[in-house]
C-alpha positions as CSV (number, residue, x, y, z in Angstrom):
1,X,4.6,91.4,35.0
2,X,4.0,90.6,31.4
3,X,5.9,93.7,30.2
4,X,8.7,92.8,32.6
5,X,9.0,89.3,31.3
6,X,9.0,90.5,27.7
7,X,11.9,93.0,28.4
8,X,14.0,90.3,30.0
9,X,13.3,88.0,27.0
10,X,14.6,90.7,24.6
11,X,17.9,91.2,26.5
12,X,20.5,88.8,25.1
13,X,22.2,86.4,27.5
14,X,25.9,87.1,27.9
15,X,28.4,84.3,27.3
16,X,30.2,83.5,30.6
17,X,33.6,83.5,28.7
18,X,32.9,87.0,27.2
19,X,31.9,88.3,30.6
20,X,35.2,87.1,32.1
21,X,37.1,88.8,29.2
22,X,35.2,92.1,29.8
23,X,36.3,92.1,33.4
24,X,39.9,91.7,32.3
25,X,39.6,94.6,29.9
26,X,38.1,96.8,32.5
27,X,40.8,95.9,35.1
28,X,43.2,98.8,35.9
29,X,46.8,98.1,34.5
30,X,49.5,97.3,37.0
31,X,51.9,100.2,37.7
32,X,55.4,100.0,36.1
33,X,57.0,100.3,39.5
34,X,55.4,98.3,42.3
35,X,54.6,100.6,45.3
36,X,56.6,99.8,48.4
37,X,55.0,97.6,51.0
38,X,53.6,99.2,54.1
39,X,56.2,98.9,56.9
40,X,55.1,97.4,60.1
41,X,55.2,99.4,63.3
42,X,57.9,97.1,64.6
43,X,60.2,97.8,61.6
44,X,59.6,101.6,61.7
45,X,60.5,101.6,65.4
46,X,63.7,99.7,64.7
47,X,64.7,102.1,61.8
48,X,63.9,105.1,64.0
49,X,66.2,103.7,66.7
50,X,69.0,103.1,64.2
51,X,68.8,106.7,63.0
52,X,68.9,108.0,66.6
53,X,71.9,105.8,67.3
54,X,73.7,107.1,64.2
55,X,73.1,110.7,65.3
56,X,73.5,110.1,69.0
57,X,76.4,112.6,69.4
58,X,76.0,115.2,66.7
59,X,73.3,116.7,64.6
60,X,75.6,118.6,62.2
61,X,79.3,119.0,61.2
62,X,79.2,122.5,62.8
63,X,78.3,121.0,66.2
64,X,81.2,118.5,66.0
65,X,83.7,121.2,65.0
66,X,82.6,123.3,68.0
67,X,83.4,120.5,70.3
68,X,86.8,119.8,68.6
69,X,87.7,123.5,69.0
70,X,86.7,123.6,72.7
71,X,88.7,120.4,73.4
72,X,91.8,121.9,71.6
73,X,91.5,125.1,73.7
74,X,91.4,123.0,76.9
75,X,94.5,121.1,75.8
76,X,96.3,124.4,75.3
77,X,95.3,125.5,78.8
78,X,96.7,122.2,80.2
79,X,100.0,122.8,78.4
80,X,100.2,126.4,79.5
81,X,99.4,125.4,83.1
82,X,102.2,122.8,83.0
83,X,104.8,125.4,81.9
84,X,103.7,128.2,84.3
85,X,106.6,129.0,86.6
86,X,104.7,131.6,88.6
87,X,102.5,129.0,90.4
88,X,103.2,126.3,93.0
89,X,103.0,122.6,92.3
90,X,99.8,122.5,94.4
91,X,98.2,125.2,92.3
92,X,99.4,123.5,89.1
93,X,97.7,120.3,90.1
94,X,94.5,122.0,91.2
95,X,94.3,123.9,87.8
96,X,95.0,120.7,85.9
97,X,92.2,118.9,87.7
98,X,89.8,121.7,86.9
99,X,90.7,121.7,83.2
100,X,90.4,117.9,83.0
101,X,87.0,118.1,84.6
102,X,86.0,120.6,81.9
103,X,87.2,118.1,79.3
104,X,85.2,115.4,81.0
105,X,82.1,117.6,81.0
106,X,82.5,117.9,77.2
107,X,82.5,114.1,77.0
108,X,86.2,113.4,77.3
109,X,88.5,112.0,74.7
110,X,85.9,109.5,73.6
111,X,83.5,112.4,72.6
112,X,86.4,114.2,70.9
113,X,87.1,111.1,68.9
114,X,83.5,110.7,67.9
115,X,83.6,114.4,66.7
116,X,86.7,113.6,64.6
117,X,85.1,110.5,63.1
118,X,81.9,112.4,62.4
119,X,83.8,115.1,60.7
120,X,85.9,112.6,58.7
121,X,82.8,110.8,57.4
122,X,81.2,114.1,56.3
123,X,84.5,115.2,54.6
124,X,85.5,114.3,51.1
125,X,89.1,114.0,52.1
126,X,90.5,110.5,52.4
127,X,94.1,110.6,53.6
128,X,95.0,107.3,52.0
129,X,94.2,108.7,48.6
130,X,96.8,111.4,49.1
131,X,99.4,109.2,50.7
132,X,99.5,106.2,48.4
133,X,100.3,107.9,45.0
134,X,103.3,109.8,46.5
135,X,104.4,106.7,48.3
136,X,104.3,104.7,45.1
137,X,106.2,107.5,43.3
138,X,109.0,108.0,45.8
139,X,109.2,104.7,47.7
140,X,107.6,102.0,45.5
141,X,109.9,102.5,42.6
142,X,113.1,102.4,44.7
143,X,111.9,99.2,46.4
144,X,111.4,97.6,43.0
145,X,114.9,98.5,41.9
146,X,116.4,96.9,45.0
147,X,116.8,93.2,45.6
148,X,113.8,90.9,45.3
149,X,114.2,89.9,48.9
150,X,113.6,93.5,50.1
151,X,110.8,94.0,52.7
152,X,107.5,95.6,51.8
153,X,107.3,99.3,52.6
154,X,105.7,100.2,56.0
155,X,104.0,103.4,57.0
156,X,103.2,104.8,60.5
157,X,99.8,106.5,60.5
158,X,99.5,108.8,63.6
159,X,96.1,109.8,64.9
160,X,94.3,107.2,62.7
161,X,90.5,106.7,62.9
162,X,90.8,103.3,61.1
163,X,93.2,101.6,58.8
164,X,92.5,103.2,55.4
165,X,95.3,101.3,53.8
166,X,93.9,97.8,53.8
167,X,92.8,98.4,50.2
168,X,96.5,98.4,49.1
169,X,98.4,95.2,48.7
170,X,102.0,96.4,48.1
171,X,102.7,98.1,51.5
172,X,101.8,97.7,55.2
173,X,100.5,100.3,57.6
174,X,100.6,100.6,61.4
175,X,97.8,103.0,62.4
176,X,98.0,104.3,66.0
177,X,95.9,106.7,68.1
178,X,95.9,108.0,71.6
179,X,92.3,106.6,72.1
180,X,91.8,104.0,69.4
181,X,88.1,103.7,68.3
182,X,88.6,100.9,65.7
183,X,89.9,97.4,66.0
184,X,92.5,97.9,63.3
185,X,94.1,100.8,65.2
186,X,96.8,100.3,67.9
187,X,96.1,102.4,71.0
188,X,99.3,104.3,71.7
189,X,100.7,107.8,72.3
190,X,102.9,108.9,69.5
191,X,105.7,110.1,71.8
192,X,105.7,106.8,73.8
193,X,105.5,104.7,70.6
194,X,108.3,106.6,68.7
195,X,110.7,106.8,71.7
196,X,110.2,103.1,72.5
197,X,110.8,102.3,68.8
198,X,114.1,104.3,68.9
199,X,115.3,102.8,72.1
200,X,114.6,99.3,70.8
201,X,116.4,100.1,67.6
202,X,113.5,98.6,65.5
203,X,113.4,98.9,61.8
204,X,112.5,102.4,60.6
205,X,109.4,103.2,58.6
206,X,109.2,104.2,54.9
207,X,106.7,107.0,55.7
208,X,105.1,108.7,58.7
209,X,101.7,110.4,58.4
210,X,100.7,113.2,60.8
211,X,97.2,113.9,59.7
212,X,95.4,116.5,61.9
213,X,97.5,115.7,64.9
214,X,99.9,118.7,65.2
215,X,97.0,121.0,65.8
216,X,95.6,118.7,68.5
217,X,98.8,119.0,70.5
218,X,98.5,122.2,72.6
219,X,102.1,123.0,73.3
220,X,104.1,124.6,70.4
221,X,107.3,123.0,71.8
222,X,105.8,119.5,71.7
223,X,104.6,120.2,68.1
224,X,108.3,120.8,67.3
225,X,109.3,117.6,69.2
226,X,106.6,115.6,67.3
227,X,108.0,116.7,64.0
228,X,111.5,116.0,65.2
229,X,110.6,112.4,66.1
230,X,108.9,111.9,62.7
231,X,112.0,113.1,61.0
232,X,114.4,111.1,63.2
233,X,116.5,108.7,61.2
234,X,116.0,105.9,63.7
235,X,112.2,106.1,63.1
236,X,112.2,107.2,59.4
237,X,114.1,105.4,56.7
238,X,116.6,107.5,54.8
239,X,114.9,109.0,51.7
240,X,111.5,108.3,53.1
241,X,108.4,110.6,53.5
242,X,106.7,112.6,56.2
243,X,103.1,113.7,55.5
244,X,101.7,116.7,57.4
245,X,98.0,117.6,57.1
246,X,96.7,120.6,59.0
247,X,93.5,122.7,59.0
248,X,94.1,125.6,56.6
249,X,93.1,128.0,59.4
250,X,96.0,126.8,61.6
251,X,98.4,128.3,59.1
252,X,96.4,131.0,57.3
253,X,94.9,132.6,60.4
254,X,97.8,132.1,62.8
255,X,99.6,135.0,64.5
256,X,102.8,133.0,64.8
257,X,103.0,130.5,61.9
258,X,102.3,130.1,58.2
259,X,103.1,127.5,55.5
260,X,106.5,129.0,54.7
261,X,107.5,129.0,58.4
262,X,106.5,125.4,58.8
263,X,108.6,124.4,55.8
264,X,111.5,126.3,57.3
265,X,111.2,124.3,60.5
266,X,111.1,121.0,58.6
267,X,114.1,122.0,56.4
268,X,116.1,122.4,59.7
269,X,115.3,118.6,60.2
270,X,116.7,117.7,56.7
271,X,113.2,117.4,55.3
272,X,112.7,118.7,51.8
273,X,109.1,119.6,50.6
274,X,108.1,117.5,47.6
275,X,104.4,118.4,47.5
276,X,102.1,121.2,48.6
277,X,98.3,121.0,48.2
278,X,95.5,123.1,49.4
279,X,91.7,122.8,49.7
280,X,89.2,125.1,51.3
281,X,89.8,123.5,54.7
282,X,93.1,121.6,54.6
283,X,96.8,122.3,54.0
284,X,98.7,119.2,52.8
285,X,102.4,119.1,52.8
286,X,104.7,116.1,52.0
287,X,108.4,116.1,52.8
288,X,111.3,113.7,51.9
289,X,114.2,113.0,54.2
290,X,117.4,114.0,52.5
291,X,119.9,113.4,55.2
292,X,120.2,111.9,58.7
293,X,118.6,113.7,61.6
294,X,118.5,113.1,65.3
295,X,117.3,115.4,68.0
296,X,116.1,113.0,70.7
297,X,118.8,111.8,73.1
298,X,118.1,108.4,74.6
299,X,120.5,108.7,77.6
300,X,119.0,111.9,78.9
301,X,115.5,111.5,77.4
302,X,115.7,115.0,76.1
303,X,115.5,116.9,72.8
304,X,118.6,118.8,71.7
305,X,118.5,120.9,68.6
306,X,121.4,122.2,66.6
307,X,119.5,125.4,66.2
308,X,116.5,126.5,68.3
309,X,113.6,128.1,66.4
310,X,111.1,130.3,68.2
311,X,107.6,131.1,66.9
312,X,107.4,133.5,63.9
313,X,107.0,137.2,64.5
314,X,103.4,138.1,65.3
315,X,101.1,139.1,62.5
316,X,98.6,142.0,62.9
317,X,94.9,141.4,63.1
318,X,92.5,140.6,65.9
319,X,90.8,137.6,64.3
320,X,93.8,135.2,64.5
321,X,94.6,132.0,66.4
322,X,97.8,131.3,68.4
323,X,98.9,128.2,66.5
324,X,102.7,128.0,66.6
325,X,105.6,125.5,66.3
326,X,108.8,125.9,68.1
327,X,112.1,124.0,68.5
328,X,113.4,124.3,72.0
329,X,116.0,122.2,73.8
330,X,114.5,120.3,76.7
331,X,115.2,121.4,80.3
332,X,116.9,118.6,82.2
333,X,115.1,118.3,85.5
334,X,117.3,117.8,88.5
């Protein structure tokens, strides 16, 4: 006990202030970046649900493209069935019902639209970034030179996912789609919209955008009619633009069409090519109207062409698609 007391007497007493400072010096420094707070189970669950919702339809671009291709094929079968003169009306209706059921089994037009939107979001291509500079070059300058009371340019965007043109303040856009998925898009079929516009004699547009819509149409004749409506002087202002965007494969791998043949068809409608662009996946062509053109007859509700154009001569090679564009006079049904 005596030795123990002596040892404790020899140990100096530590100043309380010094003791506090020593604790501070021994404390580990704070990290430069504060670690994230632990997420609660409730938050993690919500985030997981959001992720599932985001990928509710497709897990990859390849999956969405597979559905788009399958839907296009069924559209072509519908058009072929409609034109088949070797079957009865009853057989035609039965075939059409079966094909539409196949489309429904794929998810219908809604699923197809979701596939298109998924592909658009994963793509670097923004149609508006292609359209606006050319519009400014060819249309914007001419509008400025005209009277100060002239109307703002207007464009018709066919097959629109949303209104990509709200960022621009010098022109207006009317986006339409067969099955609109966005509140800024008017739900309308292009044929119905264009023909109604012509019949009402409404003011024509300064540009018409056909972005990835020609390839959706299954009938080569209707593709030609679609181009004819876009070029029609009652829908398109004189000197105005028509934009055509297609998958590169539609032209490069087709048995019956290529870029030069498409230009030839457009030239027959008094459309002159003003720009040609290519990417790995897209063919972009812009045309300018150089003269009046009308093929749709309001009285008979038919298309009548000065010169009919059939599909191009078939190219050799087994790994090709059947994309084609034709100009054929309508058959007047009695």
